[in-house]
Structures are given as structure tokens and as C-alpha cells.
C-alpha positions as CSV (number, residue, x, y, z in Angstrom):
1,X,83.0,73.5,77.5
2,X,84.5,70.1,77.4
3,X,85.3,67.9,74.5
4,X,87.3,65.1,73.0
5,X,89.4,65.6,69.9
6,X,88.7,64.3,66.4
7,X,91.3,64.1,63.6
8,X,94.9,63.6,64.8
9,X,96.8,66.8,65.6
10,X,100.0,67.2,67.6
11,X,102.8,69.6,68.6
12,X,105.7,69.3,66.2
13,X,107.8,72.2,67.4
14,X,108.3,74.0,70.8
15,X,110.3,77.2,71.5
16,X,110.6,79.6,74.4
17,X,112.2,82.9,75.2
18,X,112.6,85.3,78.2
19,X,114.1,88.7,78.4
20,X,117.8,88.9,79.4
21,X,117.3,91.0,82.6
22,X,116.8,88.9,85.7
23,X,115.2,90.7,88.7
24,X,115.8,89.1,92.1
25,X,113.6,89.4,95.2
26,X,116.3,91.5,96.9
27,X,116.1,94.0,94.0
28,X,112.3,94.2,94.4
29,X,112.8,95.1,98.0
30,X,114.1,98.4,96.7
31,X,110.7,99.3,95.4
32,X,108.3,97.9,98.0
33,X,108.3,96.7,101.6
34,X,109.3,93.1,101.1
35,X,112.2,90.7,101.4
36,X,113.5,87.6,99.7
37,X,112.3,85.4,102.6
38,X,108.8,86.9,102.6
39,X,108.4,86.4,98.8
40,X,109.8,82.8,98.8
41,X,107.7,81.8,101.8
42,X,104.4,83.0,100.2
43,X,105.0,82.4,96.5
44,X,108.1,80.2,96.0
45,X,109.5,82.8,93.6
46,X,113.1,83.8,93.9
47,X,113.5,85.7,90.6
48,X,111.8,86.7,87.4
49,X,112.8,88.1,83.9
50,X,111.8,91.6,83.0
51,X,111.7,93.2,79.5
52,X,113.7,96.3,78.8
53,X,111.9,99.5,77.9
54,X,112.7,99.0,74.2
55,X,111.2,95.5,74.1
56,X,107.6,94.8,73.2
57,X,105.8,91.5,73.3
58,X,106.5,90.8,69.6
59,X,110.2,91.2,70.3
60,X,110.2,88.7,73.1
61,X,108.0,86.2,71.2
62,X,109.9,86.3,68.0
63,X,112.8,84.1,69.1
64,X,110.4,81.6,70.7
65,X,108.4,81.4,67.5
66,X,111.5,80.9,65.4
67,X,112.7,78.1,67.6
68,X,109.4,76.3,67.4
69,X,109.4,76.6,63.6
70,X,113.0,75.3,63.5
71,X,112.1,72.3,65.6
72,X,109.1,71.6,63.4
73,X,111.3,71.7,60.3
74,X,109.1,74.6,59.0
75,X,109.5,78.3,58.2
76,X,107.0,81.2,58.2
77,X,105.7,80.5,54.7
78,X,104.4,77.1,55.9
79,X,102.1,78.7,58.6
80,X,98.5,79.5,57.6
81,X,97.3,80.4,61.1
82,X,99.0,82.4,63.9
83,X,97.4,82.9,67.3
84,X,99.0,85.0,70.0
85,X,97.5,84.5,73.5
86,X,98.3,87.6,75.5
87,X,96.9,90.4,77.7
88,X,99.9,92.7,76.9
89,X,100.0,93.0,73.1
90,X,102.3,95.5,71.5
91,X,99.2,97.7,71.0
92,X,95.4,97.3,70.6
93,X,95.9,97.1,66.8
94,X,97.4,95.9,64.7
95,X,97.5,92.6,66.6
96,X,100.7,91.2,67.8
97,X,100.0,88.1,65.8
98,X,99.9,90.2,62.6
99,X,103.2,91.9,63.6
100,X,104.8,88.5,64.2
101,X,103.3,87.1,61.0
102,X,105.1,89.8,59.0
103,X,108.4,89.4,60.8
104,X,108.3,85.6,60.4
105,X,107.3,85.7,56.7
106,X,103.9,84.1,57.3
107,X,102.5,85.7,54.1
108,X,99.5,83.4,53.9
109,X,98.5,83.2,57.5
110,X,95.4,84.4,59.3
111,X,96.6,86.1,62.4
112,X,94.9,87.3,65.6
113,X,95.4,87.9,69.3
114,X,93.4,86.0,72.0
115,X,92.9,87.4,75.6
116,X,92.0,84.8,78.3
117,X,94.5,85.9,81.0
118,X,96.8,83.2,82.2
119,X,94.6,80.5,80.6
120,X,95.3,82.1,77.2
121,X,97.7,79.5,75.9
122,X,95.4,76.6,76.6
123,X,92.5,78.4,74.9
124,X,94.8,79.1,71.9
125,X,95.9,75.5,71.8
126,X,92.2,74.4,71.6
127,X,91.5,76.9,68.8
128,X,94.6,76.0,66.9
129,X,93.7,72.3,67.3
130,X,90.2,72.9,66.1
131,X,91.3,74.7,62.9
132,X,93.8,72.0,62.0
133,X,91.5,69.1,62.9
134,X,88.8,70.6,60.7
135,X,91.1,71.1,57.8
136,X,90.8,74.8,57.8
137,X,94.5,75.1,58.6
138,X,97.4,72.9,57.7
139,X,99.9,74.2,60.1
140,X,99.3,76.6,63.0
141,X,101.7,78.6,65.2
142,X,100.4,79.2,68.7
143,X,102.2,81.7,70.8
144,X,101.6,82.4,74.5
145,X,103.4,85.4,76.1
146,X,103.1,88.4,78.3
147,X,105.1,91.4,79.5
148,X,103.2,91.9,82.7
149,X,105.9,94.2,84.0
150,X,104.2,96.8,81.7
151,X,100.9,96.8,83.7
152,X,102.1,96.4,87.3
153,X,101.9,99.1,90.0
154,X,105.5,99.1,91.2
155,X,104.2,100.4,94.6
156,X,101.8,97.4,95.1
157,X,103.6,94.6,96.9
158,X,100.7,92.2,96.4
159,X,101.1,92.1,92.6
160,X,104.6,93.3,92.0
161,X,106.3,90.2,93.5
162,X,104.2,87.7,91.5
163,X,104.8,88.4,87.9
164,X,107.4,88.1,85.2
165,X,107.9,88.4,81.4
166,X,108.3,85.6,78.9
167,X,106.9,83.8,75.9
168,X,106.6,80.3,74.4
169,X,105.4,79.0,71.0
170,X,104.3,75.7,69.5
171,X,103.6,74.5,66.0
172,X,100.5,72.4,65.5
173,X,99.9,70.1,62.5
174,X,98.1,67.0,61.5
175,X,99.8,63.7,62.5
176,X,99.5,60.0,61.9
177,X,98.7,59.4,65.5
178,X,96.7,61.5,68.0
179,X,98.5,64.0,70.1
180,X,95.7,65.9,71.7
181,X,93.1,63.8,73.5
182,X,90.8,66.5,74.9
183,X,90.2,70.0,76.1
184,X,88.2,71.5,78.9
185,X,87.6,75.2,78.9
186,X,85.5,77.6,81.0
187,X,84.9,81.1,82.3
188,X,83.2,82.9,85.2
189,X,82.8,86.6,84.4
190,X,81.1,87.2,87.7
191,X,84.5,86.9,89.3
192,X,86.2,89.2,86.8
193,X,86.6,92.1,89.3
194,X,88.9,89.9,91.4
195,X,91.6,90.1,88.8
196,X,91.3,92.9,86.3
197,X,92.8,95.9,84.5
198,X,90.4,98.8,84.9
199,X,90.7,101.6,82.4
200,X,92.3,99.5,79.7
201,X,89.4,99.5,77.3
202,X,86.2,101.3,76.4
203,X,84.6,101.1,79.8
204,X,85.0,104.4,81.7
205,X,86.6,104.3,85.1
206,X,87.2,107.4,87.2
207,X,90.9,108.0,87.8
208,X,91.8,104.6,86.4
209,X,95.5,103.9,86.8
210,X,95.6,101.0,84.3
211,X,97.5,98.7,86.6
212,X,96.6,95.1,87.5
213,X,94.2,95.0,90.5
214,X,93.8,91.7,92.3
215,X,91.9,90.3,95.2
216,X,94.5,87.8,96.2
217,X,92.3,85.9,98.7
218,X,89.5,85.3,96.1
219,X,91.9,84.5,93.3
220,X,93.6,81.9,95.5
221,X,90.3,80.2,96.3
222,X,89.3,80.2,92.7
223,X,92.6,78.9,91.5
224,X,92.8,76.0,94.0
225,X,89.3,74.9,93.1
226,X,89.4,75.1,89.3
227,X,92.8,73.7,88.7
228,X,91.6,70.5,90.4
229,X,88.1,70.5,88.9
230,X,89.2,71.2,85.3
231,X,91.9,68.5,85.5
232,X,89.5,65.9,86.9
233,X,86.8,66.8,84.3
234,X,89.1,66.3,81.3
235,X,90.6,63.1,82.7
236,X,87.1,61.6,83.3
237,X,86.0,62.6,79.8
238,X,89.0,61.0,78.2
239,X,88.8,57.9,80.4
240,X,92.1,58.2,82.2
241,X,93.1,58.5,85.8
242,X,95.8,60.6,87.5
243,X,97.9,57.4,87.6
244,X,98.0,57.4,83.8
245,X,99.4,60.9,83.6
246,X,103.1,61.0,83.2
247,X,103.7,64.7,83.6
248,X,101.5,67.4,85.1
249,X,102.1,71.0,83.8
250,X,100.1,73.5,85.9
251,X,100.0,77.2,85.3
252,X,102.9,78.7,87.3
253,X,100.9,81.1,89.5
254,X,102.6,80.5,92.8
255,X,104.0,77.4,94.5
256,X,101.2,77.3,97.2
257,X,98.5,77.0,94.5
258,X,100.5,74.4,92.6
259,X,101.1,72.4,95.8
260,X,97.4,72.5,96.8
261,X,96.4,71.2,93.3
262,X,98.9,68.4,93.1
263,X,98.0,67.2,96.6
264,X,94.3,67.2,95.8
265,X,94.8,65.4,92.5
266,X,97.3,63.0,94.1
267,X,100.1,63.7,91.7
268,X,103.6,62.7,92.9
269,X,106.0,65.7,93.0
270,X,108.4,64.0,90.5
271,X,105.6,64.3,87.9
272,X,105.0,68.0,88.4
273,X,106.9,70.6,86.4
274,X,107.6,73.7,88.6
275,X,109.6,76.6,87.4
276,X,107.8,79.5,89.1
277,X,110.9,80.0,91.3
278,X,112.9,81.2,88.2
279,X,110.2,82.9,86.1
280,X,107.4,84.0,88.4
281,X,103.9,84.1,86.9
282,X,104.4,84.8,83.2
283,X,100.7,84.6,82.4
284,X,100.1,83.2,78.9
285,X,103.8,82.3,78.7
286,X,103.6,80.1,81.8
287,X,102.6,76.7,80.4
288,X,104.9,76.7,77.3
289,X,107.9,77.7,79.4
290,X,107.1,74.8,81.8
291,X,106.6,72.4,78.8
292,X,110.1,73.4,77.6
293,X,111.6,72.7,81.0
294,X,109.8,69.3,81.1
295,X,111.3,68.4,77.8
296,X,114.7,69.7,78.8
297,X,114.9,67.6,81.9
298,X,113.7,64.4,80.1
299,X,110.3,64.0,81.8
300,X,108.3,65.0,78.7
301,X,109.3,62.6,76.0
302,X,107.6,60.8,73.1
303,X,104.7,58.7,74.5
304,X,104.3,60.7,77.7
305,X,100.8,61.6,78.7
306,X,100.9,65.3,79.6
307,X,98.2,67.2,81.5
308,X,98.2,71.0,81.3
309,X,95.9,73.1,83.4
310,X,95.6,76.9,83.6
311,X,93.5,79.6,85.3
312,X,93.5,83.3,85.1
313,X,91.8,86.6,84.5
314,X,88.3,86.5,83.2
315,X,88.0,84.5,85.4
316,X,89.0,81.7,83.1
317,X,90.3,78.1,83.3
318,X,91.2,75.4,80.9
319,X,92.9,72.0,80.6
320,X,94.5,70.1,77.7
321,X,95.4,66.4,77.7
322,X,97.8,65.1,75.1
323,X,100.1,62.3,74.2
324,X,103.5,63.9,73.5
325,X,104.8,62.9,70.1
326,X,107.6,65.3,69.4
């Protein structure tokens, strides 16, 4: 699915949060046969944040949502739509979005969770945009976050070293000038078994452990292909080239995937936001955390053309192109 936007909608507030605990590569070596050198060479990751046993996704997401609302000059009562993109909700139901809506005082908001793996935040942006642009929502809060530490096999080196916990949130509302220029979304369910969580739903699996299972080789091939293709498709549709893009914000899967995509696209390294070294792969929290870093270091500023591209379980992919106005 690919499309250009209609009525002007933009991001007016951005906030992020990660758990306090930082887990280094050396600490992971206590659980599996690995080392700091091995992890850095293959992934670019040197540390990640991990939630405590007492923290659920809503706890980690709440400060991010409050910061986004504060930046937007809003409070919970102003929000009439709340979407949480995640594959690790507090529980199957009630939704984490409904829990957050209650804690934020969003007394008039529709609230639901969205599951699209690491692409979830881009999917949720597109849905939030569509509701605001159509006039069905005046002000939407979109949260992307995951506590992947909850669903990892701590004896599986191939997945344990990759992931971390974190969340980000944005406020979307109508604007006098267009923020979002277009979205490109897609999915390939035939590749679902390459990155999945068997035993987590109504499908019966014999002896399911309910841990993330990943075919790393196939996911790498998928990621390097769709990150480039999705970005090229949305730029072509919107009539821009990679030279027009001021900042590229890819999903922070691992540095090898990011490097491959940026070289194929021809993006200079100074235009690429990379923070996977500090956070690991935070799934739905990945892109908003990277957006916050891009704002903090001055690369994402009013007028900047920002390209976001994600890919993840599903298998899914998605890109958003926007003129930053905040």
C-alpha cells in the first residue's frame, strides 16, 4: 500500500523513555557464549536497556507519552485517539492503549493496540495521520514501544544479543502546513515463520516455549531488500530524491543492515541517525527513539525532510516521509 497524504497533519510533540537498567555486552556473556567484540562486530550494539521485573510496557511508555504531550502543549483530555504499537503489551486485554489512556486522563479517547513487529510505529503513524486528516480525530497520541526482554530465550545467543527495551510517543494534529508527505506500507505473511513467537496466541504448538524464534539469514536478506525498496517507492511517489532528504531514520535492527541500506540508497553517513549501539533493537520503540536523538543533535529541525523506514515481524515493512515542523 502506498499513498500521498491529504489534509495537513504534523507531529507537534515527541517524547521517549527507556528503563534505567543498562545491560552491557560483557554482562550478556554471563548468560550465553559471546563477547563484547563478537556482538559489536556483528551488530554494532554495545549495550541495551532492560526493564525490571516490576515494569510493564505501560510503565515504560507513560513518561514518553507525558513528554510528548508536554511538548505539544496538551494534556490527556485533549487526546481523542491513542494507538500503541507493540508486540509486548501489558496483557492481551485490556489493551495497553486503554491502560495508558486511563493513566493519562484521556477520558474521551478511542484506544487500541497495533501489532506489526518492528514496523509498528510507522503503521501507527499512518493510522493516526489518516484519522486526523479525515477529521475523525482532532489530536492523536501514537506510542511505539516494546519490552522484548520479556519474550527472549536467555539461552539463545542469536536473539538475546540483539534486543532491548524502550518506548517513544508523538502527538499528531492538524497543521497549517503539511508535515507528512506520504506513507508506504506492506506485509509478506509467507515469511512470517522467519521471525515469530509460536505459542503466543490461539494457534496450538506442541511444546511451545513462547520465545522469539528467528531465522537470522532470511531476516537479514528481507531487511536489506525492503528497507531500500520501501524508501525508494515512497520517494518516487512523492517526487523527491535521496538528495532532497535531510535526515534518514531507519529501524535500528543492527548496524550491518543499516549500513547496507544507506549505501544502496546513497545516503551520506552524516544524514543517518544511528543509536543501535546504545539501545539495541527496541522494535516499535526504535524509530521514535532515533527521532529523539536526531532532534537532540540538531539534525532534525524545522524544515528538514525526514525519511523513516522500518521492517519487522509479519513480515512487515513501512516508510513515512515528512517535513519536520516541530
